C-alpha positions in Angstrom: -55.0 55.6 333.4 -54.7 56.3 337.0 -53.2 59.5 336.2 -55.6 60.6 333.8 -58.5 60.0 336.2 -57.5 61.3 338.9 -56.8 64.9 336.6 -60.9 64.3 335.3 -61.8 64.6 338.7 -59.7 67.3 339.7 -59.8 71.3 339.0 -56.9 71.2 336.0 -57.5 68.9 332.5 -56.1 71.4 329.8 -53.4 73.6 329.8 -52.4 76.5 327.8 -49.5 77.3 326.6 -47.6 80.9 327.6 -47.8 82.0 323.7 -51.1 80.3 323.3 -50.2 78.5 320.8 -50.6 75.0 322.3 -53.2 73.6 324.3 -52.1 70.0 326.1 -53.1 67.8 329.2 -50.7 68.1 332.3 -48.7 65.5 331.1 -48.0 66.7 327.7 -49.0 63.7 326.1 -51.9 64.7 324.1 -51.0 68.1 322.8 -52.9 70.2 320.2 -51.6 73.0 318.0 -53.6 76.2 317.7 -53.5 77.6 314.3 -56.1 80.0 312.1 -56.4 80.2 308.4 -58.1 81.5 305.3 -58.2 81.2 301.2 -58.9 83.0 298.5 -59.2 82.0 295.0 -55.1 81.8 294.6 -53.5 82.5 297.6 -54.3 82.1 301.5 -53.4 83.2 305.2 -51.9 81.2 307.9 -51.5 82.1 311.4 -48.7 80.0 311.7 -46.8 80.8 308.8 -47.7 83.8 306.9 -44.8 83.7 304.9 -46.4 80.8 302.7 -48.9 83.0 301.8 -49.3 86.6 299.4 -49.5 87.9 303.2 -49.3 92.0 302.6 -50.3 93.2 306.2 -49.9 91.0 309.5 -50.8 92.7 313.0 -50.8 90.0 316.0 -52.5 91.0 319.4 -52.4 88.7 322.5 -54.4 89.8 325.5 -54.1 87.4 328.3 -57.1 87.7 330.4 -56.4 84.8 332.8 -54.4 81.7 333.2 -57.6 79.7 331.6 -58.4 82.1 328.8 -56.9 84.4 326.4 -58.2 86.6 323.6 -55.7 86.8 320.6 -56.5 89.3 317.7 -55.2 89.2 314.2 -55.5 91.2 311.0 -54.1 90.6 308.0 -54.6 91.6 304.4 -53.9 89.3 301.3 -54.0 90.0 297.5 -54.1 87.2 295.1 -52.4 86.9 291.6 -55.7 88.1 289.5 -56.7 90.7 291.6 -58.4 88.4 294.6 -58.1 90.0 297.9 -59.3 89.8 301.5 -58.7 91.7 304.9 -60.2 89.9 307.5 -60.2 90.9 311.5 -59.8 87.4 313.5 -60.8 87.6 317.2 -59.8 84.1 318.6 -61.2 83.4 322.3 -60.0 80.9 324.1 -61.6 79.6 327.6 -60.3 76.6 329.8 -62.9 75.2 332.3 -61.9 71.5 333.7 -61.8 69.2 331.3 -63.6 71.2 329.1 -61.9 73.3 326.5 -63.9 76.1 324.3 -62.6 78.3 321.3 -64.7 80.9 319.5 -63.4 82.8 316.7 -64.6 85.7 314.7 -64.0 86.7 311.1 -64.9 90.1 310.0 -64.1 91.4 306.6 -63.0 94.6 306.6 -63.3 95.2 302.9 -64.8 93.3 300.1 -63.4 90.3 300.3 -63.2 86.9 298.0 -63.3 83.8 299.9 -62.7 80.4 299.7 -62.5 78.7 303.1 -62.4 80.4 307.0 -60.4 77.6 308.8 -59.8 77.4 313.0 -56.9 74.8 312.3 -55.8 71.9 315.3 -52.9 69.7 315.0 -53.2 66.6 316.9 -49.9 64.5 317.6 -50.5 60.8 317.0 -48.7 59.2 320.1 -51.6 58.3 322.2 -54.3 58.8 319.6 -56.0 55.2 318.9 -58.6 56.6 316.3 -61.1 59.6 315.1 -64.6 58.8 314.5 -66.5 61.1 312.3 -69.9 61.3 310.5 -70.1 57.2 311.2 -66.5 56.7 310.0 -63.7 54.8 312.1 -60.4 56.6 310.9 -57.2 55.1 311.7 -53.9 56.8 310.9 -51.9 56.0 307.6 -50.0 58.7 306.6 -51.7 59.2 303.3 -52.7 62.8 303.6 -56.3 62.2 302.9 -59.3 64.6 303.4 -61.7 62.9 305.7 -64.8 65.8 305.4 -67.9 65.7 305.9 -70.5 68.4 306.5 -71.3 67.7 309.8 -71.2 69.3 314.1 -69.3 66.7 315.9 -66.6 64.0 315.9 -64.8 62.0 318.4 -60.9 61.2 319.3 -59.9 57.9 321.2 -57.0 58.1 323.1 -55.0 55.5 325.2 -55.9 54.7 329.2 -59.8 54.5 328.1 -60.4 58.5 327.2 -62.0 60.2 324.6 -62.2 63.9 323.4 -65.6 64.7 322.4 -65.8 67.8 319.7 -68.8 69.7 319.1 -68.9 72.8 316.8 -71.6 75.2 315.8 -71.1 77.7 313.1 -72.8 81.3 312.0 -72.0 81.2 308.2 -73.4 83.5 305.1 -75.5 82.5 301.8 -72.8 80.4 299.7 -70.8 78.7 302.8 -71.2 75.4 304.5 -70.2 73.8 307.7 -67.8 71.3 307.8 -65.4 69.2 310.3 -62.3 67.3 308.3 -59.7 65.4 309.5 -56.1 64.6 307.4 -53.3 61.9 308.4 -50.0 63.5 307.6 -46.9 61.8 307.8 -43.7 63.8 309.2 -44.2 67.2 307.2 -44.3 69.9 309.5 -43.4 68.3 312.2 -40.6 65.3 313.2 -43.5 63.1 314.0 -46.9 61.7 312.1 -49.8 63.6 313.3 -53.6 64.8 312.3 -54.7 68.1 311.2 -58.0 68.6 312.0 -60.3 71.9 310.2 -63.5 73.1 312.0 -64.4 74.9 308.5 -66.7 77.5 306.8 -66.3 76.6 303.0 -67.6 77.9 299.8 -70.2 75.4 298.6 -72.1 77.7 295.6 -69.0 79.9 294.0 -69.4 83.0 292.2 -65.9 82.8 291.1 -63.5 80.0 289.9 -60.0 79.4 288.5 -58.1 76.5 287.6 -54.7 76.6 289.8 -51.7 74.9 289.4 -50.8 73.0 292.5 -47.3 71.6 291.8 -43.7 73.0 293.5 -42.9 74.1 289.9 -46.2 76.0 289.0 -48.1 77.0 291.8 -50.6 79.8 290.8 -53.6 80.3 288.5 -53.4 78.9 284.6 -53.2 82.1 282.5 -56.4 83.2 281.2 -56.6 82.2 278.2 -56.4 78.8 279.1 -58.5 79.1 282.4 -61.2 80.5 279.7 -60.9 77.0 277.8 -61.5 74.8 280.8 -65.1 76.6 281.5 -66.1 75.6 278.0 -65.9 72.2 279.2 -68.6 70.2 280.7 -66.2 68.8 283.2 -64.6 71.8 284.1 -66.7 71.6 287.6 -65.1 68.2 288.5 -61.8 69.4 289.1 -63.5 71.8 292.0 -61.3 70.9 294.9 -60.3 67.7 293.4 -57.4 67.5 295.2 -59.5 67.4 298.9 -62.2 65.1 297.3 -60.1 62.5 295.3 -56.5 62.8 294.9 -53.9 64.9 296.6 -51.7 64.3 294.2 -53.2 65.6 291.3 -51.5 68.3 290.0 -53.9 71.3 289.6 -58.1 72.1 290.5 -60.6 74.2 290.2 -61.1 76.7 293.4 -64.3 78.3 294.1 -65.1 81.5 296.3 -67.4 84.1 297.3 -67.8 87.5 298.4 -68.0 89.0 301.6 -68.7 92.6 301.8 -67.2 94.6 303.8 -68.6 94.4 307.6 -69.6 90.6 306.8 -69.0 88.5 310.0 -69.1 84.6 310.5 -68.0 83.0 313.7 -66.7 79.3 314.7 -67.3 78.1 318.3 -65.5 74.6 319.0 -65.8 72.7 322.1 -64.1 70.1 323.4 -64.3 67.7 326.5 -62.3 65.3 328.0 -64.2 62.2 329.0 -63.6 58.6 330.1 -65.0 55.6 327.8 -67.0 54.1 330.3 
């Protein structure tokens, strides 16, 4: 506790890795992996794992301004299974100031793009996280891969050593999109230890286009057109909209919804993290 409190009263709390992929406290007990994602009806772009989506073009550039500030730009083009496509230019600005870390991420559509969500992603390692508070709920890690998603702008992470991290988020969005935060408790999927996934998310809440998509390792693509049309005639069709997020993470398919961004449309997410003493 004495080490942390000394750092809180000093000049440096957050530190940025040289490749801008992680932010951490000086003793590296609290580490945050940084990422960006966006999805269409049938595929997605992941800054950390571009090979997992149908990414046809990716340009990535880091312009480090100083030890406490960096600017990262990414341009990518993805094409889905049923002619849905997106080309997005992303500018990710990171700024560290004592106990405060600010991230401003702007998304600009370079062509008409069919978008399901735009995500500023964080991975939080569970070693010193005691609990997480969001929308009045107190979350404990149980490795259940549950999506705790709410239309809120604030959350709080409680650490050991008598510390907490307050997160506030503001978003510039378009019609048909909503602003959300969510946490997900992961086991040892991409890492060798338990971790939390945290998304500051712009998500379609009034879809213009939908598709029913298999979500299984043996069938991870849209159903054939005649099956999709058959399902769309059913009164319960939209019950399956994002069912894996909302109800059953193991469900083998779900309905995805997306809306169009016009060429030149810009959306933005600003997240501010601040380490404080609980006292």
